[in-house]
C-alpha positions as CSV (number, residue, x, y, z in Angstrom):
1,X,0.0,0.0,0.0
2,X,1.1,3.6,-0.7
3,X,2.4,5.3,2.4
4,X,2.7,9.1,2.2
5,X,5.4,10.0,4.7
6,X,4.3,12.6,7.3
7,X,6.5,15.2,9.1
8,X,5.2,17.3,11.9
9,X,7.4,20.4,11.9
10,X,8.1,23.1,14.5
11,X,8.3,20.8,17.5
12,X,9.4,22.7,20.6
13,X,8.8,20.3,23.5
14,X,9.3,16.7,24.4
15,X,5.6,16.5,25.0
16,X,4.7,17.6,21.5
17,X,7.3,15.2,20.1
18,X,5.6,12.3,21.9
19,X,2.2,13.5,20.6
20,X,3.4,13.5,17.0
21,X,5.0,10.0,17.4
22,X,2.1,8.5,19.2
23,X,-0.3,9.7,16.5
24,X,1.8,8.0,13.8
25,X,4.2,10.7,12.4
26,X,7.1,9.4,10.4
27,X,9.3,12.4,11.2
28,X,9.5,15.5,13.4
29,X,11.1,18.9,12.5
30,X,13.2,21.1,14.7
31,X,13.5,24.7,13.7
32,X,16.9,26.4,14.1
33,X,15.9,29.9,12.8
34,X,15.8,32.6,15.4
35,X,13.0,34.6,13.8
36,X,10.6,31.7,13.9
37,X,8.0,31.5,16.7
38,X,8.9,27.8,16.7
39,X,12.7,28.3,17.1
40,X,14.5,26.2,19.7
41,X,18.1,26.0,21.0
42,X,20.5,23.1,20.5
43,X,20.0,22.2,24.2
44,X,16.3,22.1,23.9
45,X,16.6,20.0,20.7
46,X,18.9,17.5,22.3
47,X,16.2,16.8,25.0
48,X,13.5,16.5,22.4
49,X,15.6,14.0,20.3
50,X,16.1,11.9,23.4
51,X,12.4,11.5,23.7
52,X,12.0,10.3,20.1
53,X,12.0,6.5,19.6
54,X,14.0,4.6,16.9
55,X,12.8,4.7,13.3
56,X,11.2,8.2,13.6
57,X,13.3,10.6,11.7
58,X,14.5,13.9,13.2
59,X,14.9,16.8,10.7
60,X,16.8,20.0,11.5
61,X,15.6,23.1,9.6
62,X,18.0,25.9,8.8
63,X,17.5,29.2,7.0
64,X,20.7,30.6,5.6
65,X,22.5,29.7,8.9
66,X,26.3,30.1,8.9
67,X,28.3,27.0,8.4
68,X,30.0,27.1,11.8
69,X,26.7,27.5,13.5
70,X,25.2,24.4,11.8
71,X,28.3,22.4,12.6
72,X,28.0,23.4,16.3
73,X,24.4,22.3,16.4
74,X,25.1,19.0,14.7
75,X,27.8,18.3,17.3
76,X,25.1,18.6,20.0
77,X,22.0,17.2,18.3
78,X,21.9,13.8,16.6
79,X,19.6,14.6,13.7
80,X,18.9,12.3,10.7
81,X,18.2,14.8,7.9
82,X,18.9,18.5,7.2
83,X,16.4,20.8,5.7
84,X,17.6,24.0,4.0
85,X,14.9,26.7,3.7
86,X,16.9,29.7,2.5
87,X,18.9,30.4,-0.6
88,X,21.7,28.0,0.2
89,X,23.5,26.6,-2.9
90,X,23.9,22.9,-3.4
91,X,27.6,22.9,-2.5
92,X,26.8,24.5,0.9
93,X,24.1,21.9,1.6
94,X,26.4,19.0,0.7
95,X,29.4,19.9,2.8
96,X,27.9,18.5,6.1
97,X,27.9,14.9,4.7
98,X,24.3,14.3,5.9
99,X,21.2,13.5,3.9
100,X,19.4,16.8,3.1
101,X,16.4,18.3,1.4
102,X,15.9,21.7,-0.1
103,X,12.9,23.9,0.2
104,X,11.6,25.9,-2.7
105,X,9.0,28.6,-2.3
106,X,6.5,28.2,-5.2
107,X,5.1,31.2,-7.1
108,X,4.1,32.1,-10.6
109,X,7.1,31.9,-13.0
110,X,9.2,29.5,-10.9
111,X,10.6,26.7,-13.0
112,X,10.5,24.0,-10.3
113,X,12.2,21.3,-12.5
114,X,15.0,23.6,-13.3
115,X,15.4,24.5,-9.6
116,X,15.5,20.8,-8.7
117,X,18.3,20.3,-11.2
118,X,20.5,22.6,-9.2
119,X,20.0,20.4,-6.1
120,X,20.4,17.0,-7.6
121,X,22.2,15.7,-4.5
122,X,19.1,16.3,-2.3
123,X,17.0,13.5,-1.0
124,X,14.0,15.5,-2.1
125,X,12.5,19.0,-2.7
126,X,10.1,20.5,-0.3
127,X,7.5,22.8,-2.0
128,X,6.3,25.6,0.2
129,X,4.3,28.8,-0.3
130,X,6.1,32.0,-1.3
131,X,5.5,35.1,0.7
132,X,7.7,38.1,0.6
133,X,10.2,38.2,3.4
134,X,9.0,35.0,5.0
135,X,11.1,31.8,4.4
136,X,8.3,29.4,5.4
137,X,5.6,28.7,7.9
138,X,3.2,31.0,6.2
139,X,0.1,28.9,6.9
140,X,-0.9,29.5,3.3
141,X,-1.3,27.1,0.4
142,X,0.2,27.8,-3.0
143,X,-1.4,27.1,-6.4
144,X,-0.9,23.4,-6.7
145,X,-1.3,23.6,-10.5
146,X,2.2,25.2,-10.6
147,X,3.7,22.0,-9.3
148,X,2.0,19.6,-11.7
149,X,3.9,17.2,-13.9
150,X,6.8,14.8,-13.2
151,X,9.5,16.1,-10.9
152,X,13.2,15.1,-11.1
153,X,13.3,14.7,-7.2
154,X,10.9,13.2,-4.7
155,X,8.4,15.9,-3.6
156,X,7.5,16.9,0.0
157,X,4.5,19.1,0.0
158,X,4.1,21.9,2.6
159,X,2.4,25.2,2.8
160,X,-1.0,25.7,4.6
161,X,-1.8,22.0,4.9
162,X,-4.4,20.8,7.4
163,X,-6.8,17.9,7.7
164,X,-9.3,19.6,5.5
165,X,-7.1,20.0,2.4
166,X,-4.3,17.5,2.6
167,X,-6.4,14.8,1.0
168,X,-7.0,16.9,-2.1
169,X,-3.4,17.9,-2.2
170,X,-2.3,14.3,-2.2
171,X,-4.8,13.3,-4.8
172,X,-3.6,16.1,-7.1
173,X,0.2,16.1,-6.7
174,X,0.9,12.6,-5.3
175,X,3.8,13.7,-3.2
176,X,6.1,11.3,-1.4
177,X,5.6,13.2,1.8
178,X,3.7,16.0,3.4
179,X,4.9,18.5,6.0
180,X,2.7,20.3,8.4
181,X,3.2,22.8,11.3
182,X,0.6,25.5,11.8
183,X,-2.2,23.2,10.6
184,X,-1.8,21.0,13.7
185,X,-1.2,23.7,16.3
186,X,-3.2,25.2,19.2
187,X,-0.8,28.2,19.2
188,X,2.5,28.9,17.4
189,X,5.0,26.2,18.6
190,X,2.5,24.2,20.5
191,X,0.9,21.1,18.9
192,X,-2.7,19.8,19.3
193,X,-2.9,16.0,19.5
194,X,-6.5,15.9,18.1
195,X,-5.4,18.0,15.1
196,X,-2.4,15.8,14.5
197,X,-4.7,12.7,14.7
198,X,-7.2,14.2,12.2
199,X,-4.4,15.2,9.9
200,X,-2.7,11.8,9.8
201,X,-6.1,10.1,9.4
202,X,-6.8,12.4,6.4
203,X,-3.4,11.4,4.9
204,X,-4.0,7.7,5.4
205,X,-7.5,8.0,3.9
206,X,-6.0,9.7,0.8
207,X,-3.5,6.9,0.6
208,X,-6.2,4.3,0.4
209,X,-7.9,6.2,-2.4
210,X,-4.6,6.7,-4.2
211,X,-3.7,3.0,-3.8
212,X,-7.1,2.0,-5.2
213,X,-6.6,4.3,-8.2
214,X,-3.2,2.7,-8.8
215,X,-4.8,-0.8,-8.8
216,X,-7.4,0.3,-11.3
217,X,-4.7,1.4,-13.8
């Protein structure tokens, strides 16, 4: 059966990490970007990671963070995957010798396939909503028609997702994974277990429909 991977991003406490894992999340995201309301320190992150069981991936999110700062965080926090959400070039992303993904902010005129070609070493590309001056976490969806067609890298879909629209997003774009933060929160940086449960249930329901459509073809 098709299994769309689910990341709950912007985790700020051990309690919220456990909520995400207990509800069935495949990954959690830790934000190392000082301007985000979901930003945490390396010390906080290390405690959160200690609360995460095996086989749940921990993703560290950076936005144009200096190289030495990233290396310092990685020395303190055992993460599984790096997520670059700024304008980092491919060479910068590759130098840490960890699996990584690159976020692209989607808007009219962006050639997503061409952008992906610049990040061929990435595990995948995360498609998020563009908003001037905001690198992510906008809580807004983008025009999914702009991301239609075959992509050269696995797609992680983000941007304004919640339990009410994620099924439609999966049906239209068939991403390998979905990434949610604000759509499962009770306030910025604090997750709501019931919202996480509903979101994951909506993803799994979409997977069943997607699997059935595949069997029919």
